[in-house]
Each structure stands twice: as structure tokens, then as C-alpha cells.
C-alpha positions as CSV (number, residue, x, y, z in Angstrom):
1,X,-31.9,-18.2,26.9
2,X,-28.2,-18.8,26.0
3,X,-28.5,-16.5,23.0
4,X,-29.9,-13.8,25.2
5,X,-27.1,-14.0,27.6
6,X,-24.5,-14.0,24.8
7,X,-26.1,-10.8,23.4
8,X,-26.0,-9.1,26.8
9,X,-22.3,-10.1,27.4
10,X,-21.3,-8.9,23.9
11,X,-23.1,-5.6,24.5
12,X,-21.3,-5.1,27.8
13,X,-18.0,-5.8,26.2
14,X,-18.7,-3.4,23.4
15,X,-19.7,-0.6,25.8
16,X,-16.7,-1.2,28.0
17,X,-14.4,-1.1,25.0
18,X,-15.8,2.2,23.8
19,X,-15.5,3.7,27.3
20,X,-11.8,2.5,27.4
21,X,-11.1,4.2,24.1
22,X,-12.4,7.6,25.4
23,X,-10.6,7.2,28.7
24,X,-7.3,6.5,27.0
25,X,-7.4,9.8,25.0
26,X,-8.3,12.2,27.9
27,X,-5.7,14.3,29.5
28,X,-5.2,14.8,33.2
29,X,-7.8,17.6,33.3
30,X,-10.4,15.5,31.4
31,X,-10.4,17.9,28.5
32,X,-10.3,16.7,24.9
33,X,-9.1,18.3,21.7
34,X,-11.8,19.6,19.4
35,X,-9.7,21.6,16.9
36,X,-6.3,21.3,15.4
37,X,-4.1,24.2,14.4
38,X,-1.2,24.5,12.0
39,X,1.9,22.9,13.5
40,X,-0.1,20.1,15.2
41,X,1.7,16.7,15.6
42,X,0.5,13.5,17.1
43,X,2.5,10.3,17.4
44,X,1.4,6.6,17.5
45,X,3.7,4.7,19.7
46,X,4.8,1.3,18.3
47,X,2.7,-1.6,19.5
48,X,0.3,0.6,21.4
49,X,-2.1,-1.4,23.7
50,X,-5.3,0.4,22.7
51,X,-6.8,-0.5,19.3
52,X,-7.8,3.2,18.8
53,X,-5.8,6.3,19.7
54,X,-8.0,9.4,19.4
55,X,-6.4,12.8,18.7
56,X,-9.4,14.9,17.8
57,X,-13.0,14.8,19.1
58,X,-16.4,16.1,17.8
59,X,-18.0,18.6,20.2
60,X,-20.7,16.0,21.0
61,X,-17.9,13.5,21.8
62,X,-19.7,10.8,19.9
63,X,-17.0,10.7,17.2
64,X,-13.2,10.9,17.3
65,X,-10.3,10.9,14.8
66,X,-7.3,8.9,15.5
67,X,-4.9,6.0,14.8
68,X,-6.8,2.8,14.2
69,X,-5.5,-0.8,14.4
70,X,-6.9,-2.7,11.4
71,X,-6.9,-6.5,11.6
72,X,-4.0,-8.0,13.5
73,X,-1.2,-5.5,12.8
74,X,-2.1,-2.8,10.3
75,X,-2.5,0.9,10.9
76,X,-4.9,3.5,9.4
77,X,-6.3,6.9,10.2
78,X,-10.0,6.8,11.0
79,X,-13.1,8.6,12.3
80,X,-14.7,6.2,14.8
81,X,-18.2,6.2,16.3
82,X,-17.2,5.9,19.9
83,X,-20.3,4.3,21.5
84,X,-19.9,1.3,19.1
85,X,-16.2,1.5,18.1
86,X,-17.2,1.4,14.5
87,X,-15.1,3.3,11.9
88,X,-17.3,5.5,9.8
89,X,-14.4,6.8,7.7
90,X,-10.9,5.6,7.0
91,X,-8.1,7.1,5.0
92,X,-7.4,3.7,3.4
93,X,-4.0,4.4,2.0
94,X,-2.7,2.3,-0.8
95,X,0.0,1.0,1.5
96,X,-1.2,0.4,5.1
97,X,1.0,1.3,8.0
98,X,2.4,-1.2,10.5
99,X,1.0,-1.0,14.0
100,X,4.2,-2.4,15.5
101,X,6.1,0.7,14.2
102,X,5.8,4.4,15.0
103,X,3.5,6.7,13.0
104,X,2.9,10.4,13.0
105,X,-0.1,12.6,12.0
106,X,0.8,16.3,11.3
107,X,-1.2,19.3,10.2
108,X,0.5,22.1,8.3
109,X,-2.0,23.5,5.8
110,X,-3.0,19.9,5.1
111,X,-3.1,16.6,7.0
112,X,-0.2,14.1,6.5
113,X,0.1,10.6,7.9
114,X,3.7,9.2,7.9
115,X,5.1,6.0,9.2
116,X,8.4,4.4,10.0
117,X,9.2,1.9,7.3
118,X,12.2,0.4,9.0
119,X,16.0,1.1,9.0
120,X,16.3,0.4,5.2
121,X,13.6,2.8,4.0
122,X,13.2,5.4,6.8
123,X,10.0,7.4,7.2
124,X,7.4,7.4,4.3
125,X,4.2,9.2,3.6
126,X,1.1,6.9,3.8
127,X,-1.6,9.4,3.1
128,X,-2.3,13.1,2.8
129,X,-5.0,15.6,1.9
130,X,-4.1,16.6,-1.6
131,X,-4.4,20.2,-2.9
132,X,-5.4,21.5,0.5
133,X,-4.6,24.8,2.2
134,X,-6.2,25.2,5.6
135,X,-5.7,26.8,9.0
136,X,-7.7,24.5,11.2
137,X,-9.1,20.9,11.4
138,X,-12.3,20.1,13.1
139,X,-14.6,17.0,13.5
140,X,-18.2,18.0,13.2
141,X,-21.1,16.5,15.1
142,X,-22.1,14.8,11.8
143,X,-18.8,12.9,11.9
144,X,-17.5,15.0,8.9
145,X,-13.8,15.7,9.2
146,X,-13.1,19.2,7.7
147,X,-10.1,21.4,6.9
148,X,-11.0,25.1,6.9
149,X,-9.6,28.6,6.5
150,X,-10.1,31.1,9.3
151,X,-12.7,33.1,7.3
152,X,-14.5,29.9,6.2
153,X,-16.6,31.8,3.7
154,X,-16.2,29.3,0.9
155,X,-16.7,26.2,3.1
156,X,-14.1,23.6,3.9
157,X,-11.1,23.2,1.6
158,X,-11.2,19.5,2.2
159,X,-13.8,17.2,3.9
160,X,-14.1,13.5,4.6
161,X,-17.7,13.5,3.2
162,X,-16.2,13.9,-0.3
163,X,-13.9,10.9,0.2
164,X,-16.0,8.0,1.6
165,X,-14.5,4.7,2.4
166,X,-17.2,1.9,3.0
167,X,-19.9,4.0,4.8
168,X,-22.3,6.9,4.2
169,X,-23.9,8.8,7.1
170,X,-26.7,11.3,7.5
171,X,-26.3,14.4,5.4
172,X,-23.5,13.1,3.2
173,X,-24.0,13.5,-0.5
174,X,-22.9,10.5,-2.7
175,X,-22.4,11.7,-6.2
176,X,-21.2,10.3,-9.5
177,X,-17.9,12.2,-9.0
178,X,-17.4,10.8,-5.5
179,X,-15.0,7.8,-5.1
180,X,-17.0,4.6,-5.0
181,X,-17.7,3.0,-1.7
182,X,-15.2,0.1,-1.3
183,X,-15.8,-2.7,1.2
184,X,-13.2,-3.1,4.0
185,X,-11.9,-6.2,2.3
186,X,-11.6,-4.4,-1.0
187,X,-13.7,-6.9,-2.9
188,X,-16.8,-5.0,-3.6
189,X,-17.9,-1.4,-4.6
190,X,-20.9,0.8,-4.7
191,X,-20.9,3.1,-7.7
192,X,-23.3,5.7,-8.9
193,X,-24.1,6.1,-12.6
194,X,-26.1,8.8,-14.4
195,X,-29.5,7.4,-13.4
196,X,-28.7,4.3,-11.3
197,X,-26.6,2.9,-8.4
198,X,-24.8,-0.4,-8.8
199,X,-22.9,-3.0,-6.7
200,X,-19.8,-4.4,-8.4
201,X,-17.2,-7.0,-7.7
202,X,-13.6,-5.8,-7.8
203,X,-10.9,-7.8,-9.6
204,X,-7.5,-6.2,-9.8
205,X,-4.8,-8.2,-11.6
206,X,-2.7,-8.4,-14.7
207,X,-2.5,-4.6,-14.9
208,X,-6.2,-4.0,-15.4
209,X,-9.4,-3.8,-13.4
210,X,-12.6,-5.9,-13.9
211,X,-15.7,-4.7,-12.2
212,X,-18.7,-6.9,-13.0
213,X,-22.1,-5.7,-11.7
214,X,-24.2,-8.0,-9.5
215,X,-26.9,-5.6,-8.3
216,X,-28.4,-2.4,-9.9
217,X,-31.1,0.0,-8.9
218,X,-32.4,2.5,-11.5
219,X,-34.1,5.7,-10.7
220,X,-36.9,5.3,-13.2
221,X,-38.2,8.8,-12.8
222,X,-34.7,10.2,-13.5
223,X,-34.4,7.9,-16.5
224,X,-37.8,9.1,-17.8
225,X,-36.7,12.7,-17.5
226,X,-33.4,12.2,-19.4
227,X,-33.5,13.4,-23.0
228,X,-32.1,11.4,-25.8
229,X,-28.7,13.0,-25.3
230,X,-28.4,12.0,-21.6
231,X,-25.1,13.9,-21.3
232,X,-27.0,17.1,-21.1
233,X,-28.7,16.0,-17.9
234,X,-27.0,16.2,-14.5
235,X,-26.5,12.8,-13.0
236,X,-28.4,11.7,-9.9
237,X,-26.9,11.8,-6.4
238,X,-27.8,10.0,-3.2
239,X,-28.2,11.0,0.4
240,X,-29.2,9.2,3.6
241,X,-32.2,10.7,5.2
242,X,-33.0,10.8,9.0
243,X,-36.6,9.7,8.3
244,X,-35.4,6.3,7.2
245,X,-34.6,6.1,3.5
246,X,-31.9,6.6,1.0
247,X,-33.0,9.2,-1.6
248,X,-31.8,9.7,-5.2
249,X,-32.0,13.3,-6.3
250,X,-31.7,15.5,-9.4
251,X,-30.6,19.1,-9.3
252,X,-32.4,21.2,-11.9
253,X,-32.9,25.0,-12.1
254,X,-31.3,25.5,-8.7
255,X,-33.8,23.2,-7.1
256,X,-33.4,19.6,-5.7
257,X,-35.9,17.0,-6.9
258,X,-36.2,13.6,-5.3
259,X,-36.6,11.0,-8.1
260,X,-36.4,7.7,-6.2
261,X,-36.4,6.3,-2.7
262,X,-35.0,3.2,-1.1
263,X,-37.2,2.8,2.0
264,X,-35.9,1.3,5.2
265,X,-37.8,-0.8,7.7
266,X,-38.2,2.2,10.0
267,X,-39.4,4.5,7.2
268,X,-42.5,6.5,8.3
269,X,-42.2,4.9,11.8
270,X,-41.7,6.7,15.0
271,X,-38.5,5.1,16.3
272,X,-38.2,5.7,20.0
273,X,-34.9,7.4,20.9
274,X,-35.6,8.3,24.5
275,X,-35.2,12.0,23.7
276,X,-31.7,11.4,22.3
277,X,-30.4,11.5,18.8
278,X,-30.9,8.9,16.1
279,X,-27.9,8.2,14.0
280,X,-28.0,6.2,10.7
281,X,-25.3,4.8,8.5
282,X,-25.3,2.8,5.2
283,X,-22.3,0.4,4.8
284,X,-21.1,-1.9,2.1
285,X,-20.3,-4.9,4.1
286,X,-17.6,-7.5,3.4
287,X,-20.1,-10.0,2.0
288,X,-21.0,-7.6,-0.8
289,X,-24.3,-6.5,0.6
290,X,-25.3,-2.9,1.1
291,X,-27.0,-2.5,4.5
292,X,-28.4,0.4,6.5
293,X,-28.3,0.5,10.3
294,X,-29.4,2.9,13.1
295,X,-28.2,3.7,16.6
296,X,-29.9,5.4,19.5
297,X,-28.6,6.5,22.9
298,X,-30.1,3.4,24.4
299,X,-28.5,1.1,21.8
300,X,-26.1,-1.7,22.6
301,X,-25.6,-2.7,19.0
302,X,-26.4,-1.3,15.6
303,X,-29.9,-2.2,14.5
304,X,-30.2,-3.3,10.8
305,X,-33.1,-1.8,8.8
306,X,-32.3,-2.4,5.2
307,X,-30.3,-4.7,2.9
308,X,-30.1,-4.4,-0.9
309,X,-29.9,-8.2,-1.5
310,X,-32.4,-10.2,0.6
311,X,-31.4,-13.8,-0.2
312,X,-28.0,-15.2,0.7
313,X,-27.6,-17.1,-2.6
314,X,-28.0,-13.9,-4.5
315,X,-24.8,-12.6,-3.0
316,X,-21.9,-13.1,-5.4
317,X,-19.5,-14.9,-3.0
318,X,-21.7,-16.5,-0.5
319,X,-20.1,-20.0,-1.0
320,X,-16.7,-18.8,-2.2
321,X,-15.0,-19.3,-5.5
322,X,-16.4,-22.3,-7.6
323,X,-19.1,-22.7,-4.9
324,X,-22.7,-23.6,-5.6
325,X,-25.4,-22.1,-3.3
326,X,-28.7,-24.1,-2.8
327,X,-31.5,-21.6,-2.3
328,X,-33.7,-22.0,0.7
329,X,-31.6,-24.6,2.3
330,X,-28.6,-22.6,3.5
331,X,-26.3,-25.1,1.9
332,X,-23.1,-24.7,0.0
333,X,-21.7,-27.2,-2.5
334,X,-18.8,-27.2,-5.0
335,X,-19.3,-27.0,-8.7
336,X,-16.8,-29.9,-9.2
337,X,-18.6,-32.3,-6.8
338,X,-21.6,-32.6,-4.5
339,X,-19.9,-31.9,-1.2
340,X,-22.5,-30.2,1.0
341,X,-22.0,-27.9,3.9
342,X,-24.6,-26.1,6.1
343,X,-22.1,-23.3,6.8
344,X,-22.1,-20.0,4.9
345,X,-19.0,-21.2,2.9
346,X,-17.6,-24.6,2.1
347,X,-14.6,-25.8,4.1
348,X,-12.1,-26.2,2.6
349,X,-12.8,-23.8,-0.2
350,X,-13.9,-25.2,-3.6
351,X,-11.3,-23.4,-5.5
352,X,-8.7,-20.7,-5.4
353,X,-9.7,-17.0,-5.6
354,X,-8.6,-15.5,-8.8
355,X,-7.9,-11.8,-9.6
356,X,-7.1,-11.7,-13.3
357,X,-7.8,-13.5,-16.6
358,X,-6.3,-16.5,-18.3
359,X,-4.4,-14.6,-20.9
360,X,-0.8,-15.6,-20.8
361,X,2.1,-13.1,-21.1
362,X,5.9,-13.2,-21.2
363,X,7.2,-16.5,-22.7
364,X,4.0,-17.6,-24.4
365,X,3.1,-14.1,-25.7
366,X,0.1,-12.0,-24.7
367,X,-3.4,-13.2,-25.7
368,X,-2.6,-16.9,-25.5
369,X,-4.3,-19.2,-23.1
370,X,-2.7,-20.2,-19.8
371,X,-3.2,-23.9,-19.0
372,X,-6.6,-24.7,-17.4
373,X,-8.9,-27.6,-16.5
374,X,-12.6,-27.7,-17.2
375,X,-15.6,-28.3,-14.9
376,X,-19.0,-28.9,-16.4
377,X,-22.2,-28.9,-14.3
378,X,-25.9,-29.2,-15.0
379,X,-28.7,-27.5,-13.0
380,X,-26.6,-24.4,-12.5
381,X,-27.4,-20.7,-13.0
382,X,-26.2,-17.3,-11.6
383,X,-28.2,-14.8,-9.5
384,X,-27.2,-11.7,-11.5
385,X,-27.5,-13.1,-15.1
386,X,-29.4,-9.9,-16.1
387,X,-26.2,-8.0,-15.6
388,X,-24.0,-10.3,-17.7
389,X,-23.2,-10.1,-21.4
390,X,-25.1,-12.7,-23.4
391,X,-25.6,-14.2,-26.8
392,X,-28.8,-15.7,-28.2
393,X,-29.8,-18.5,-30.5
394,X,-27.0,-20.7,-29.4
395,X,-26.6,-24.4,-28.7
396,X,-24.8,-25.7,-25.6
397,X,-21.8,-26.6,-27.7
398,X,-21.7,-23.2,-29.3
399,X,-22.0,-21.5,-26.0
400,X,-19.1,-23.5,-24.6
401,X,-17.0,-22.8,-27.7
402,X,-17.6,-19.1,-27.4
403,X,-15.8,-19.2,-24.0
404,X,-13.3,-21.9,-24.6
405,X,-11.3,-19.9,-27.2
406,X,-11.4,-16.6,-25.3
407,X,-8.7,-16.2,-22.7
408,X,-10.6,-13.4,-20.9
409,X,-13.6,-15.7,-20.4
410,X,-13.8,-17.9,-17.3
411,X,-17.1,-19.6,-17.8
412,X,-20.3,-19.9,-19.8
413,X,-23.9,-20.6,-18.6
414,X,-26.4,-21.9,-21.2
415,X,-30.2,-22.0,-20.8
416,X,-31.6,-24.7,-23.2
417,X,-35.1,-23.3,-22.8
418,X,-34.3,-19.8,-24.1
419,X,-31.1,-20.4,-26.1
420,X,-29.4,-17.7,-24.0
421,X,-25.7,-18.0,-23.5
422,X,-24.2,-15.9,-20.6
423,X,-20.4,-15.4,-20.6
424,X,-18.4,-14.8,-17.4
425,X,-15.6,-12.4,-18.3
426,X,-14.3,-12.5,-14.7
427,X,-13.1,-15.1,-12.3
428,X,-15.7,-17.7,-11.2
429,X,-17.4,-17.1,-7.9
430,X,-20.6,-18.5,-6.4
431,X,-23.1,-20.0,-8.8
432,X,-26.8,-20.9,-7.9
433,X,-28.4,-24.3,-8.0
434,X,-31.4,-24.5,-10.4
435,X,-33.5,-27.6,-10.7
436,X,-33.6,-27.5,-14.5
437,X,-31.5,-30.0,-16.5
438,X,-31.5,-27.6,-19.5
439,X,-29.4,-25.1,-17.6
440,X,-25.7,-26.1,-17.9
441,X,-22.4,-24.5,-17.0
442,X,-18.9,-24.6,-18.4
443,X,-16.1,-23.3,-16.1
444,X,-12.3,-23.0,-16.4
445,X,-10.0,-23.7,-13.5
446,X,-6.4,-22.4,-13.8
447,X,-3.8,-25.2,-13.6
448,X,-1.0,-24.6,-11.0
449,X,2.3,-23.6,-12.7
450,X,5.1,-26.2,-12.9
451,X,8.0,-25.9,-10.4
452,X,10.4,-24.7,-13.1
453,X,7.9,-22.0,-14.3
454,X,7.3,-21.0,-10.7
455,X,11.0,-20.6,-10.0
456,X,11.5,-18.5,-13.2
457,X,8.5,-16.3,-12.5
458,X,9.2,-15.6,-8.8
459,X,12.8,-14.6,-9.4
460,X,13.2,-11.2,-7.7
461,X,14.7,-8.2,-9.4
462,X,17.8,-8.4,-7.2
463,X,18.4,-12.0,-8.2
464,X,17.9,-11.1,-11.9
465,X,20.4,-8.3,-11.6
466,X,23.0,-10.5,-9.9
467,X,22.5,-13.2,-12.5
468,X,23.1,-10.6,-15.3
469,X,26.3,-9.4,-13.7
470,X,27.7,-12.9,-13.2
471,X,26.8,-13.8,-16.8
472,X,28.6,-10.6,-18.0
473,X,31.7,-11.4,-16.0
474,X,31.8,-15.0,-17.3
475,X,31.3,-13.8,-20.9
476,X,34.2,-11.3,-20.4
477,X,36.5,-14.0,-19.0
478,X,35.7,-16.4,-21.9
479,X,36.4,-13.7,-24.4
480,X,39.7,-12.7,-22.8
481,X,40.7,-16.4,-22.7
482,X,39.9,-16.9,-26.3
483,X,41.8,-13.8,-27.3
484,X,44.9,-14.9,-25.3
485,X,44.8,-18.3,-26.8
486,X,44.5,-16.8,-30.3
487,X,47.6,-14.6,-29.7
488,X,49.6,-17.6,-28.5
489,X,48.6,-19.6,-31.6
490,X,49.6,-16.8,-33.9
491,X,53.0,-16.5,-32.3
492,X,53.7,-20.2,-32.6
493,X,52.5,-20.2,-36.2
494,X,54.9,-17.4,-37.1
495,X,57.8,-19.1,-35.4
496,X,57.1,-22.4,-37.2
497,X,56.8,-20.6,-40.6
498,X,60.2,-18.9,-40.1
499,X,61.9,-22.2,-39.5
500,X,60.3,-23.8,-42.5
501,X,61.6,-21.0,-44.7
502,X,65.1,-21.5,-43.5
503,X,65.1,-25.2,-44.3
504,X,63.0,-25.1,-47.4
505,X,64.1,-27.1,-50.5
506,X,65.6,-25.2,-53.4
507,X,67.6,-22.8,-51.3
508,X,71.1,-22.1,-53.0
509,X,73.9,-24.5,-52.0
510,X,76.3,-21.6,-51.3
511,X,73.9,-20.3,-48.7
512,X,73.9,-23.6,-46.9
513,X,77.7,-23.8,-47.2
514,X,78.1,-20.3,-45.8
515,X,75.8,-21.1,-43.0
516,X,77.8,-24.2,-42.2
517,X,81.1,-22.3,-42.3
518,X,79.7,-19.7,-40.0
519,X,78.6,-22.3,-37.5
520,X,82.0,-24.0,-37.7
521,X,83.8,-20.8,-37.1
522,X,81.7,-20.1,-34.1
523,X,82.8,-23.4,-32.6
524,X,86.4,-22.6,-33.3
525,X,86.4,-19.3,-31.6
């Protein structure tokens, strides 16, 4: 009963919030903007009260484009599903804006989002539509944001459907040339290969990206049709279908051929919509799972109908870094001990989240190992071992040695029954408990840097520059002092040598006499 009340209350809050967003954007006459012309400008006021400020609506008023507050204080440009307040598309600039500062959206042949970076930096560009020339901007009833010319014969010059963020919607093609779907927390991605789709972890650090795969679905029919030289065959592309599935297609001879289907729970079912529209989305969620949802006019929340990974322990980070997930028990442990938690993650975390490898640079020279500790564990495996590089006919010691000497390797998993050795060439995340003593794991844990090393590495460029200037000044002063001292020493030496020459033995007597006469004469005068 309590859960039912909680759901009702949450639903009412969600609906009220959505209604507030629409009300905030309406003018005095109740009309809303459905098209932008060249010269358009909209401004976000610093610390605006509403979490979403619409500037453009779809004709059906189910979607709006506007300034969106992300997290506690970040700003982004987004297309939002108004009944649920869910962002279907975000610009996701490399540098997020600050909600506490002013921002501006302009349209002059292309859309440009700028933000105030403070008195030191002024106004900077956060995001823009590249290589775009258009006359108008519209938000279609499909939630597609388009920039178009007046004639519109060649279609939009730019559209949000070609630049997805973390979500796909009905009628949106997802191709191998499309940017990957990136989860809102930037930790996971959905990529499309020539004959498959894959979920990957995203590790960015040390100047390079590591994207290990943890789930893959292959379109077998497309793979069977591919000739030996697969580059001659067009890659598959995917699209969400209103009938309740995600289809993979091949374009051949000007025709579209469906080669695979991911069926949802509602596939081939008559979902009741009460005469209204049924809207579907597929989103890469922050836990790394790919899920599909639908919404009807009577909905109070999104209804889930598909997930790529069914078991929690098969998710790559379900128990956090260096965590151990126990299947079927909803428990998390740590690789280093047997601490157990019934929560979805251990608290505190088992280890620090890493983003790069253990290869040192700078003082130690690239390719050398950074300092690390070792954790060994029996009865351990990984859910996605089929996607990992492996070696065969190894012993446990040989498997460990293959990783120990490789600074890009974070861990090794050995199966004593098969002799397979799986190497983790990415930071250690959640492993899976397996009740088999022949399955052992070897894991590296980065040692924290010493205080002196930390101080040296965190020195800012400004401090480095100031230190260099001071060192140069001191070196100049020392050189000047040494030169002055040398000149004084030379002068004294020359003066002393002159006196010694005058009093040197062997000088003629008459000279001494004349010198003495001269001195005496001077006294007489």
C-alpha cells in the first residue's frame, strides 16, 4: 500500500512539474513559438528558478527546445519531452555552461549557444551547428530539431536526429556514421559496427581512449550476406519501430531489407493508448544498460519494455570499481575482502575509479610501471569474458606474469579448467563471483602518489612560469656578482704586481739613489 501511494505522489509531482515548465514559457496571449527565424535571440537569466526554459515548441506541444539545468548547476541546450520532463536530445558541449551565469541562444544561419565565462574570460561559445546554412529552425512532432532553407527541397541542412546524445526515438536512423550514443554520465556508449551493435565502457585518460566491449549483438543474417571482402557491403543501420522492436537493416539496390530484430515486451501486442499517440524511446542509461520505454497519453511514468542486459551482475559497474557481484543474491562484495552489502553498490566504494593505464610518464619515462599493489582472489570471473582478449594453454603463474609486466594491463583472470587467460587492458570494474576454485584473479591497484610527487605534479602552469622567472633573476644576479668580484680581484692583482716590480731585487743602485733624491727634494720644497 505504501509503495502504491509513493508511486501516485511521484506521478502527481512529475505531471505538476511538466505543467509548470509549459506555463513558464507561455506569453501573455498563451501563444508559443513554433519556428525561429534568422536574427532570433533567447537569453537564459542567471540562476533562473525553473529547471527548463523553453524557447521553441513542436506543433503538438509535446516537445520543446530550451535551456536545461543539468545536475546541480550546469547548463545545456536540450529537446525535452514535456509530459515527463525527460530530455530526448542534448547538445552536450565539451564544456558545460554554468546555470548561475547568463547564456544566450542565437540563430543566424546556424544555432549558437554562448555563455558568460566570468569577468576574466568574457563570453565564450559552448556549442554550435557546424557547416550549417539555414533560414528557419523548427521542432517537429517527432522531436527532431531541424534547420532548413526556405525552399526545403534538399531536406534539412542540419537535424538533431543525426547527432543523438543518449536516446533514440521513433523514426530516427542510427548508422555506423552516427556519433555513438553516450550515457549522461559519459561512462558508456552504444556503437554500431558493420554487422553488429555493441555496448562499451569509456575510459579517457593519459591522452588516449580505451573502449572495452561488454555486450554485443550481431545481425546474423547481415553477417551471412557479407562477402569475404566485407568493405564492399554497406553497414547495417538501426531504427526504433512503433510496433515494438528495434530493427537492423541493410540498404541494397535502393531497397531496405530488415536483417535482425530486437523484440520488446509489447511486440505484436495491442498496447492500449486510449485513442492517443504511443511514443517510444531507447536510452543508454547511467548503469550501462540499454533500455526501451514507451509513453501513452494516460501515462504517469515511462513504462520499460526492453533491456539488453537482464541480470544486474552482468552490468560492468554494478558494484563499482574492484567490486564483486554475487549472482542471484543482490549482494556486492569487495575483491580485497568479503565485505557484503545488499545495496546495488558497496559503501564505501571498494576502490578508486581509474581512467587511464599504469604506464608512467615524465620523470620515470614512458612505458614504465607506476607503483601498484596486488589483489589476488579465487572464485572470480567476469560477465563479458567473451569480449576480452585471451591466451590459451597457460598456467595460473604464466597468466599472472603476462599481466604483471605489462603497464597497460590492470588484471588477469585464469580458468584452470580450460587454461584460458583473460587480460584486462582497462581499469578494473565489477567482477562476478563464481563458485569454482579453479577460477582465480590477479588485479593491480594503483598506489597513491607520495606528497612530494603530488606537489610536483599538481604545480600549475602559472607557478611553473613564476618559478622559472625567479630562477632566471637569481642566476643573473649570481653571474653579475661573480663578474664584479672577478674585476675587483684583477685590479688588486695588477696593483700588487706593480709594487713588486718597483721593489724587486736586482734593480740598479743608481735608480734607488735617484728615487731617494727625488723624495728628499720633494720634502725640501
